[in-house]
C-alpha beads as a LAMMPS data file, in Angstrom:
LAMMPS data file: protein, C-alpha beads

105 atoms
104 bonds

1 atom types
1 bond types

-500.0 500.0 xlo xhi
-500.0 500.0 ylo yhi
-500.0 500.0 zlo zhi

Masses

1 110.0

Atoms # bond

1 1 1 420.104 -52.147 -353.817
2 1 1 418.977 -54.669 -356.499
3 1 1 417.554 -57.155 -353.804
4 1 1 415.950 -54.226 -351.899
5 1 1 414.631 -52.630 -355.095
6 1 1 413.327 -56.154 -356.004
7 1 1 412.733 -57.883 -352.406
8 1 1 411.626 -54.353 -350.626
9 1 1 413.250 -54.507 -348.529
10 1 1 416.651 -56.269 -347.058
11 1 1 416.239 -58.179 -343.711
12 1 1 416.862 -61.810 -342.285
13 1 1 414.443 -63.337 -343.956
14 1 1 416.054 -62.296 -347.484
15 1 1 419.204 -63.265 -345.975
16 1 1 417.394 -66.663 -345.091
17 1 1 416.490 -66.908 -349.066
18 1 1 419.316 -66.247 -349.985
19 1 1 421.312 -68.968 -348.632
20 1 1 418.154 -71.320 -349.942
21 1 1 419.596 -69.738 -353.467
22 1 1 422.785 -71.288 -353.158
23 1 1 421.250 -74.658 -351.406
24 1 1 419.185 -74.867 -354.469
25 1 1 420.977 -73.808 -357.570
26 1 1 424.473 -75.632 -356.345
27 1 1 422.326 -78.992 -358.122
28 1 1 421.242 -77.097 -360.966
29 1 1 425.503 -75.820 -361.684
30 1 1 425.789 -79.497 -361.595
31 1 1 423.421 -80.884 -363.458
32 1 1 424.386 -78.425 -366.212
33 1 1 428.331 -79.423 -365.342
34 1 1 426.743 -83.142 -366.270
35 1 1 424.862 -82.030 -369.191
36 1 1 427.444 -79.735 -370.749
37 1 1 429.483 -83.334 -371.243
38 1 1 427.028 -85.781 -371.900
39 1 1 423.813 -83.869 -372.979
40 1 1 421.986 -82.581 -375.752
41 1 1 422.204 -79.109 -376.865
42 1 1 418.715 -79.089 -376.671
43 1 1 418.117 -80.747 -372.837
44 1 1 421.729 -77.590 -371.929
45 1 1 419.047 -75.579 -373.018
46 1 1 416.520 -76.700 -370.297
47 1 1 419.076 -77.318 -367.617
48 1 1 419.997 -73.430 -368.076
49 1 1 415.966 -72.579 -367.924
50 1 1 415.843 -73.245 -364.924
51 1 1 420.003 -71.518 -364.018
52 1 1 418.289 -68.293 -365.422
53 1 1 415.278 -68.227 -363.511
54 1 1 416.957 -69.530 -360.437
55 1 1 420.114 -66.345 -361.224
56 1 1 416.810 -63.727 -361.898
57 1 1 414.210 -64.668 -358.320
58 1 1 418.108 -63.952 -356.045
59 1 1 419.220 -60.523 -358.274
60 1 1 422.091 -62.335 -359.594
61 1 1 422.233 -60.651 -362.868
62 1 1 426.102 -61.697 -364.332
63 1 1 424.930 -65.724 -363.293
64 1 1 421.309 -65.297 -364.944
65 1 1 423.076 -63.483 -368.511
66 1 1 425.098 -66.408 -369.271
67 1 1 422.402 -68.783 -367.991
68 1 1 420.338 -67.072 -370.880
69 1 1 422.735 -67.303 -373.580
70 1 1 423.766 -70.669 -372.808
71 1 1 419.892 -71.810 -373.185
72 1 1 419.395 -69.634 -376.236
73 1 1 422.657 -71.430 -378.415
74 1 1 420.934 -74.559 -376.757
75 1 1 417.351 -73.392 -378.194
76 1 1 419.233 -72.411 -381.753
77 1 1 421.411 -76.097 -381.487
78 1 1 424.668 -75.073 -380.291
79 1 1 426.117 -76.975 -377.058
80 1 1 428.222 -73.703 -375.600
81 1 1 432.559 -73.902 -375.142
82 1 1 433.540 -75.115 -371.760
83 1 1 434.771 -71.921 -370.675
84 1 1 431.249 -70.840 -370.414
85 1 1 430.679 -73.559 -368.369
86 1 1 434.086 -72.446 -366.330
87 1 1 432.309 -68.848 -366.567
88 1 1 429.173 -70.356 -364.356
89 1 1 430.782 -71.881 -361.983
90 1 1 433.229 -68.728 -361.771
91 1 1 430.328 -66.330 -361.249
92 1 1 428.639 -69.288 -359.245
93 1 1 431.548 -69.064 -356.701
94 1 1 431.845 -65.865 -356.632
95 1 1 427.673 -65.065 -355.302
96 1 1 428.567 -68.020 -352.510
97 1 1 430.868 -65.981 -350.707
98 1 1 429.439 -62.747 -351.395
99 1 1 426.754 -64.710 -349.820
100 1 1 427.874 -66.408 -347.393
101 1 1 429.466 -62.179 -345.984
102 1 1 426.371 -61.108 -346.296
103 1 1 425.033 -63.778 -343.962
104 1 1 427.471 -63.421 -342.021
105 1 1 426.601 -59.691 -340.420

Bonds

1 1 1 2
2 1 2 3
3 1 3 4
4 1 4 5
5 1 5 6
6 1 6 7
7 1 7 8
8 1 8 9
9 1 9 10
10 1 10 11
11 1 11 12
12 1 12 13
13 1 13 14
14 1 14 15
15 1 15 16
16 1 16 17
17 1 17 18
18 1 18 19
19 1 19 20
20 1 20 21
21 1 21 22
22 1 22 23
23 1 23 24
24 1 24 25
25 1 25 26
26 1 26 27
27 1 27 28
28 1 28 29
29 1 29 30
30 1 30 31
31 1 31 32
32 1 32 33
33 1 33 34
34 1 34 35
35 1 35 36
36 1 36 37
37 1 37 38
38 1 38 39
39 1 39 40
40 1 40 41
41 1 41 42
42 1 42 43
43 1 43 44
44 1 44 45
45 1 45 46
46 1 46 47
47 1 47 48
48 1 48 49
49 1 49 50
50 1 50 51
51 1 51 52
52 1 52 53
53 1 53 54
54 1 54 55
55 1 55 56
56 1 56 57
57 1 57 58
58 1 58 59
59 1 59 60
60 1 60 61
61 1 61 62
62 1 62 63
63 1 63 64
64 1 64 65
65 1 65 66
66 1 66 67
67 1 67 68
68 1 68 69
69 1 69 70
70 1 70 71
71 1 71 72
72 1 72 73
73 1 73 74
74 1 74 75
75 1 75 76
76 1 76 77
77 1 77 78
78 1 78 79
79 1 79 80
80 1 80 81
81 1 81 82
82 1 82 83
83 1 83 84
84 1 84 85
85 1 85 86
86 1 86 87
87 1 87 88
88 1 88 89
89 1 89 90
90 1 90 91
91 1 91 92
92 1 92 93
93 1 93 94
94 1 94 95
95 1 95 96
96 1 96 97
97 1 97 98
98 1 98 99
99 1 99 100
100 1 100 101
101 1 101 102
102 1 102 103
103 1 103 104
104 1 104 105
C-alpha cells in the first residue's frame, strides 16, 4: 500500500525498481558493515545517510529508521553497537525476501 501511495501505482516498472534497489543497496550494506568495524563514526554516518536515502526511495521504513539512528549516532561521534548492524542485516534480508516474493507474482 505504501508503495502504491509513494509511487502512484504498482506495475512492472515498480517491481523492476525494487530489484534495482536490492542490487544497488547490497554494496552499501557491505560498506556499512566494514565501516562499522574499521571506520570512524563520521564515516559510518556518511554510509548510513546513503543507506537511509536508498531505503526511503524503496519505501523500506524500518531499514530507513535503523539507518537514520546510525547516522544520528555517527554525527554525534558515536559508533553504533554491533547489534544495530545485525538489525540492518536482518532487516535487509527480510526486505530482499519480500521483494523476491513480489517479483515472482
